[in-house]
N, C-alpha and C positions, 0 to 999 in steps of 0.2 A: 418520330417516324410512324407513318401510317401503314396499317396492314394492307397488303395488296389484295384487291378483290379478285377471287378466282375466276369470276365470270369475265372480268376485264382482261385477265391474263390469258384465258382461253380464246378470247375474241381478238387478240392482237394479230396483225397480219403476219403471215409466214410461219405461225405456230399452229400445230395441229396435235390433238390428243388422240393417238390411234387406239383403237379397241384391241386389247391383247387377244381376244377370242376371234378376231377376224382373220381367217386363214389367207384370204386373198390379199389383204393389206400387208400381212406378214410376208407373203411371197414377193410382192412388188418391192417392199421395203428392203428385203434381203438382197435383191438384185439391183437396187438403185445404185448407180455408180457414185462413189464419194468424190471422184474427180470431175472437174468441169470440162475436161478434155473431150473433144467431139468423138474421138475414137472409143474412149471408155464408155460414153453414153450409147454409141451404136452397139457395142458389145453387150451392155446390159439389156438393151431392148431385144437383141437377138436371143439372149438366154431366157428372157421372159417369154418371148414368143415360142421358143422351143419347148419350154416347160408346159405351156398352155396347149399347144398344138400337138406335141408328141404323144401324150397318152390318148388323145382323141383319135389321132390318125392310126395308132396301133390297134386300138379297140375296134374301129371300123374295119380295118384290114382283117383282124382275126374273125370278126363276125361274118364278114363277107366271104372269107375263105371256108368257114364252117358251113355256111349256107350252100355254097357251090359244091362242096364236098358231099353233103347229103343229097342235093339235087342230082349229082352224078350217079349216086347209088340208087335212088328211088325212081327218078323219072323214066329210066329204061323199062321199068316194070309197069308203068302206067300206059294204057292204050293211047295211041296217037290221037284218036278221035275225042279223047277227054282232056287233052292238054289245052290250056287257054291260049297258048301261042298260035294255034291254028285259027282262032277266031279274033284275035287282036293284032293290030299292026306293030306291036312292040313286045319285047320279051319281059316276062314277069319272073323275077327271081324268087326263090323260096317256095315254089309250088311243091316240090318234092319233099321239102322239110315239113310243110303243113300236112301233106298226105302221110308222111312217116309218123308224125305225132298222133294223127287220127287213127292210124293203123295200130300203134302201140296201145292206145286207149281202148280200142276195140278188142285187142287180144287180152288185155287185162280184165275187161268186162266179161269176156267169155270164160276166162279161167276162174272167175269168181263163183261160177255155178258148178253143179255137179257134172253136167255134160262137158264143159270146158276142162275141168280137172281130169275127167276120164281120158280125153284126147291127149292132154299133156302127159299123163301117166303112160299111155301107150307109146307116145313119141320118146319118152325117156327110156322105156324098155327097149326100143329099137336101137337107141344110141348106146345103151349099155352092152349090147351084143357085138358092137364093132370094137376090135382090139385097140386101134390107135385113137379113134375118135372118142372113145369112152373116157380115157384119161384127160383129154383136152377139155371135154365137156364138163366133167366133174370139177376140174380146177377152176374153169371160168365161172361155173355156177356158184361155187363156194365163194369166190372173190366178189361177184356181184351181190350175193346174199349178204355177205359181211358188210359191204360198203353201203348198200341202200336200205337194208332192213334189219341190221343187227343192232340191238340196244347196247351191246358192248362197245361198239365204236362211238356211239353218241355219249357214253359215259367216260370215254378215254380223255386223256389230257396230255398236255406237253410237260415235260420235265427236264431237269438238268442233272447231268451225271459227271463224275470225274473221269473224263476221257479226253485225250489219250494218255494223260499222265496226272500225277498229283499236282494240284494247284491249277489245272486247266479244266474248263468245263464246256460241255457240249449240249446243245439242245436236242432232245430226243423225243419221240412220240411214244407215249406209254400205251402199248397194245393190250396188255392184260397179263394173265398168268401163263407161265410156260406149260408145255405138255407134261403129262404125268411121267413119261420116261425121262425127260430132262430133270424133273424134280428128284427122281430116285437116284439117277446115276451121276448128277452133277451137283445137285443142291447141297448134299451132305447135311441135311437137317436145316439148312438156312433158307429163309424165304427168298424166292427169286421173282423177278419181273421180266416180262418180255417187252423190249423197247426196240423202236426202229430209229436209227440215226440217219437222217437224210443228208445228202450232200448238197451244199449250196453252190450255185443257185438253182440246181436241178433236183427238186425233192423226190422225183420218181426213182432215183437211184440212191442206194445207201446200204447199210448193214443192219441185220437183225441180230440183236445182242440179248443174252440172258444174263442179267446183272443182279447182284444182291439188292434187295429192296431198300437196305439202309444207305446204299450209295446213290440212290435216285431221289431227287427232291421234286415233288409235284408242284408245278407252278400254277398260279391263278391266272391262266392265259387261255383264251378261247382257241379253238382249232384254226379259225381264220386268221387270227393275229399271229399265231405261231407259224403258219404257212407264209404269211407276208414277211415275217422276220427271216425265214430261211431263203425264200426266193430273192429278196432284196439284199442278201448277204449282210444282214444286220443294219442296213441303212434305214429301213422303215420299222421303227419300234412301236410296240402297242401303246395305246393311250394310257396315260398315267393318272387320269382323273379318278378312277375307281380306287387306285392304290393310295392316292392322296387323301381321299375321303375316309378310307379305313385308318390311315395313320392319324388323321385329325380326331376321329372317334376314339382311338386308343389313347391319345394325349388327353382328350377330355375326361376319359375315365380315370386317368391317373391323377388329376387335380384333386387336392384334398378338399373335402366338403367342410365348409365353415361350421364350427360348433355353435349351437344356439345358446344364447346367454340365459342363464338361470333367472327365472322369474322371482323377484323378491316380494 
């Protein structure tokens, strides 16, 4: 018997060697109907088109909605004589968004010097004297500062905790340490962690929990991967390439090193 040439095998008609790293080929192969029935093929083609067009259509819709929303807020503040719609025969979307971004950059540049910080300080003093507005402003400022400029949020991570019962685990966002009053009255000398347990598929709602640190396992998962996992209700899992690399390295370290033969 003669060995079969792999090049001849790959070049046979009707045989293809798919690349396992090709996502598009995996998508089409998963939706390719196994039956030769005409209706099954039409269904496969429909699902393939839906998977391709669906995310693109939803992304375009969300971006278009956001642009129109910002235009509706900013364009009324722009004088009509400066709007490009008065000089062009067609409508240009996104003008308000561009002006809004430039205005935010201008405010940030002014607040970076002494004159701008002085104006901001006087504005905050005026807001602090208003009974109802004062509480709302302080809360919103603390939230925005924590989200955009706090190093604690960048160092936070996703974790897993035993919730709602033993043997069941939930994905939580590790926020940091609890307040001092919580440590004194609830901790009982035990180290606690502040975690946020989001509700799937809407991560903007959930529960703030103070849990013992020993019951929380910090995961090697980025914030984006954890958000995708929650929003997709567990359907979109984070990539396992990094975990596989770490496992291979650990196995390589466990291999015994061959002893050198003594020189006679």
